[in-house]
N, C-alpha and C positions, 0 to 999 in steps of 0.2 A: 504494500500500500504506500503510495507516494502522495505528497502534498507540499504546499508552500512551506519553506523553512521558517521557523519561529525564532526570532532573535530577541535579545534583551532590550527592554525599553522602559518608559515611564508613562503615566497617564496624562493625556492632553497633548498639546503640540499640533503642528501643521505639516503639510507636505507641499511646500512651494516649488515652482519650477527651479531646477538646480543649475542648469547651464554650465556644468563643470567640464563638459566636453570641449569647451572653447580653449582651455589651457591645460587640462590634465595630462595630455600627451607631450607637453613641451618640457624638455629637460631644463634644469636650472642653468642660467648663464649669468655672467657678471653684468651689472648695469654700468654704463659709462660714468666716469668721474665728472661731476658738474663743474662749471666755471667757479662757483662758490658753494660752500656748504654752510647751512644755518643750523647749528646744533643747539637745541633748547636746553637750558640748564635744569629744567624740571621735566622729566619724561616718565614720571612715576607718581603713584599715590604716596603722599608724605611731604616731608619738609623740602623746600627748594634748595638747590645748591648755590654756592657762591663761586664766581669765577676764580680760577687759579692762574689765569694768564691775563695779559694786557695787550692792547693794540700794538702791533709791531713785533710781538714775540714769535720766535720760530717754534713750531710744534712738530713732533714726530707721530707717525701712525700709531694709534693705541695709547698715546699719552693722556694721563688724567688731566682734564681741563676744568672740571667743576666738581665740588664736593661739599658735604655738610657733616657736622658732628652728630646730627640727630640719628637715632637708631632707625626710625622709619624713613629712610631715604636711600638713594642709590646714586653713586657718582656717574659722571659722563666722561667720555673719552673722545679724543680726536679721531675722526673717521678718515682723515687724510693727513699726509705730511704737507706742511705749508706754512703760511704766515697769517697770524691773526690780523684781520683787517679792522674789526671793531667788536665791541660788545653792544648789541643793539636790541631794541624792542621790535619783534617781528610778529606778524599775524600768524597764529598757529592754526591747526586743523579744526579747532573748536570755534574759531572766529575771534578768540581773545588774544590780546597781545602777550607774548612770552619773551623773556630775556634770552637771547641767543649769543653764542660765540660764533662770529662769522669768520670763516677761514678761506683764504685764497690758496688752492692746492698748487703744489709744485708741478711743473710740466711732466716730470717723470715720477711715478709713484712706486715706492718699494712694496714688495709683498710683506706680509706679516712674518716677523722672525720668531718662529716657534721655539719654545723652550720645553722640550719633551720631559715629562715627569711621570714617575711611577704612581699611578692613581690608586693602586691596591694598598699603598702604605699610608694613605691619608686618613686622618681621624675624622670623626663627625664634626668637631669644631673647626678643623682645617678646611673642610668642605664649605662650611658656612662662611668662614672668613674669606675664602677665595670667591665665593658667590658675591659677597658684598664688594670686595675690591674690584671685581670685574664689572660691577654695575648691572648685575642681572636683575631683570624684572619679568613679570608674567608677560609673555609675548603673544598671548591670545587676544589682547586688547585691554585687559584691566590694568596691567602695568604695576602690580603690587610688588614691592621689593622682595626678591626671592629669599634672601637671607632671613627676612622676618618670617616668611612662611615656614622656613626650615627651623624656626625656633618656637615650637608650640609651647603652651603653658605646661609646666611640669606635672600638673594634675590632669592633663589631657594627652596622654601618650598616643602616638600614631602607630598603628600596626599595619596599615595598608596605604601604599602610594599608588595613585592612579594617574596614568598618562592620558590626557584628553587628546585622542587622535581621531576624533569624530569629524572635525572640520565640517560641521553641519550647515554653516552659512552658504547660501547659493553663490555660485561663481568661483569662490576661492579654492585654490588647489596647491598652495605652497606647502602645507603640511604633508599632503599626499606625496608630493615630489620628494620631500626630505625623507619620508619613510622608504620610498623606492630607492633613492640614491645613497642614503646614509643610515641604513637600519642598524648597523653595528654601533654607530655613535649614539643612536637613540637608546639602545639597550644599555650601553655603558653609562649614559646619563641617568637613566632610571636607577641603576645600581648605586650611583653616587647619591641620588636623592634618598634612596632607602637607607644608605649608610648615615646620612646626615640626621635622620630622625629615628634611626635604629628600628626600622620597620622590617618585618620578615616577609611581607607579601607585596608584590608589585603586579599591577594589572595595566595592560595597554588596551584601551577600548577603541575599536575601529569600526566605522559604519560599514554595512554590507555592500555599499557601492564602491568599495575600495579593496576588493578581494586580492588584487595583485599586491597591495601593501600588506594585507594580512599574511600572505605567503612569505613576503620578504622579511617582515619583522619576526614571524615565527621561526624562520630559518636562522636569524641572528640570535634569537633567544633560546634556541635549542640547547639543552643541557644546563641552563642558568637556573639555579635553585630559587624557588619561590616566585618566579616570574611567569605570568600567563598572558596570552593574547585572546581577548574575547571579542566576539562580533556583535554589533548592536544594530537595531533596526534603523533604516534610513528615515530620519524624522528630525524636524527642527523644533526646539533647540536641544537635541540629544546631548550636545557637548556642554550645556550649562552645568555648572559645578554640582548643584544639589540634585539635578535630574540624573546626571552621570553616576553620582554616588549611589543613588537609589537603584538605578538600572543594573549596576554591576555588583552591588553588595546587599541590596535590600534594606540598607540603613537610611533612616530619614533624619536629615539635619533639621533641628527645630528652628522656627522663625526667629530671626535675629541672631542666630548662632553661627559659628564657623565650622567647617568640616572636621576640625580637630575634636569637636564635641562628640563625634561618633567614630573617632580613631582613624580618620582619613586625611590625606593630603592630595590635592589635585594640581598637576602642572601640565602645561602645554608641550607639544612636541618640540617646538622651537626652543623653549626654555631648557628642556632636558638636554638637547644637543649643545646649546650654548654653555651649559654647566660642564659638559664633557670637554668642550674646547678650552674653557677657563682652567679646569683642573689638569687636563692632560697637556695643554700647549701654553698655558699662561696668557690666553687671548681674552681681552676684555670685549664687552658687547658693543661694537661700533658699527656692525653691519648685520643685515638679516635677509632671509629669503621672503619675498612677497610676490603676490600675483597681480599683474596688470591685465585686466580683461574686460569683457562686456561686448555687446554688439556694437558699441560705439568706438571700439579700438580696432585698428587695421590688423595688427599682428599680436594677439594675446600671448603673454609669456609669463614665466616664473623667473624672477630676477633676484640676484644677490646684490642688494642695494645698500649703500652706505648711509648711515644715519645722517640727517641734515640735507639729503638730496631733495631738491624741489620736485614736486609732483610733475611739473612740466617736463623735466629732464627724462623722467621715466616714460611719459607718454610719447615723447619724441623718439625714445629708444625702441618703442613698439610701433613705429610707423605713423604715429599721429592719430587724429580722430577720423572716424568715418562720417563725413558730413558735419552737421551741426550737432554737438552733444546735447542731450536732454538734461543729463545730470551727471556730475562727477562726484564720486563718493570715496572717502578714505575709510577703508574697512569694507565689511560686507554690506549688502543692501538692506539687511534687516536691522543691524545695530550700528552701522557706520554713520559718518558725518558728511553731509552734503557740503561741497566746496564751491563757494561763489567764484573763485578763480583757481588757478593751478600753481600758485606761488608757495603754498604751505609746504614745510619740509617733512620728510619721512622721520618718524620717531621709532623708538624700540618696539612699540606696540602696534605698528602699522602692518597689518596682515595682507593688505591689498589696496589697489586702486581700481574701482569699478566704474566704467563709463556706460551709462544707459542712453539709448536713443530716445528721441522725443516721444515716440509712440508708447514706450514703456513707462514713461513718467506721468503722462496725462491720464490719470486713472479716475478722476472725478473730484468734485469739490465737496467739502464737508456739509453734511445735512443733519437734521435732527435725528437723535437716536430712535430707532424703531422698536427697541426693547425685544430684539430677537433672541438675545442671550448667547449668541455665537462667541462673543469675547470671553464669556464666563466658561463656556465649554472647552475652549482651547487653552486657557491660561494654565501653564504648568505649575504655577504657584498657588492655584486654587483661590485666586483673588476675584474681586468684582470690579473689573476695569470700568464698567459703565457707571458705577456709583462714584468711583474716584473722579471721573470726568465731571459728573454733576457737581460734586463738592468743589472742584477747582473753579468751575464756571461761576459759582456763587461766592467764591473767596472764602470758603469754609475749610481752612487748613487743618483744624483739629479733626474734622470729619474725614478729610482726605487721608490723614494719618491713621484714623481708626479703620478705614476700609483697606489699609495695607499699602499705601503709596511707597513707604520706605522699604517694604519687602519686595517690591517689583524690581527685577533686574533688567528691565527694558528690552526684552527679547523681540517685541513687536508682533507677536502672534495675534493679539487683539486687533491691532490696526490692519493687519493683513486680511483678516476674515470679515471685517466690518462692512456691511452693505451700505452704510451711511457715510463711508470714507472718513470716519472720525480718527484723527491722529492721536490715539490714546497716549502714546509714548511722550509726545510733546507736552501733554497735560501733566503726565506723571513727573517729567523733569521740572516743570514749573512748580508743582507741589513740593518736590524735594527741596528746591531752592528756597521757597517761601518758609517751609517748616524749619529748615536749617537757620534761616535769618531770624526767625522768631526765637529759636532756642539760644541764639547768640546774645539776644537782648537782655 
């Protein structure tokens, strides 16, 4: 008797068009070095860095150029060898001004000088220290400093480390390519994560639309004690932290709590590989793999891009736009940030640049809620998005908080399914900002 395979998953979620075929078959290639790099001093959740360089200074590839004494922070490093032009306020991907170190690269760029190290001899504290010094952050978008995640509360021991290899956002394929091209480094990165928190179990969760990656990673993990590769249903947002933990372990993270509450730690594919590079080679996080794709791009690609590279440079490297772009998004179309122009620089958490054509953007204007309940049905956090929107429209911030605005992780399932075209996530973001402002008073 045969039937459809059943894979691990969670309740709720959606199945948007994925469009991954545009770039999934494209091997990773280096992006060009831009005329100038604009390296934000804050690319993470936590305290901002102060510049360690001044205009006119020479910097080498990988040199630390910004740092902070705060525990919840992550230093930044030069992504090119060159000369510091200025420390300037530049418009970042969120639209806000961010302080950047602007560097003019040398005409000839050196490769990174690896300092090979025996990673099997590293202690848990040494792994955490290396992660901090290398400026590692979550590369799936949240950009939480990695060394902080690797330091869970003493009364919340972690027994399971999970690698989020779902890449459930439509269009994006950079993690898929890393798994195909560097499966060994991913597995070694997972082992280092496990060592840092003294966990005995490691799980790599991959969606069923990447079976070639499943085969590659299982091959690399063969014989590794405590490491397993599990297949997950193709569904958005399968890779969201709490959804992934439940799907793979059956554990439920309580509202307002962190994964360590249930003995888990979740890290992205790119972060695990970056930790391996930092520990094995002494390489700081100054570049990352990202996807430039969409129907509005002539030649979709997966690029190894330097932090601080303007979006425009990457689009040009992929042949430019197809006609007039409808929308340029940094990140995926579900959780990314629309870009009014292409001057914003790539940061550590940039997983992709998606260019949509006008026909994919013009989906309708906001109408009154029809009370269909679709947003409630698909919400993976079991919230009432329609009630949050009503509270925001009335300026009732206490009610917005009561209905769970702060528990929303802005996956966008509600907006995607809404027949009234209500941008629920925009309302949630407004609620969070207003609630935070009230609490500061």
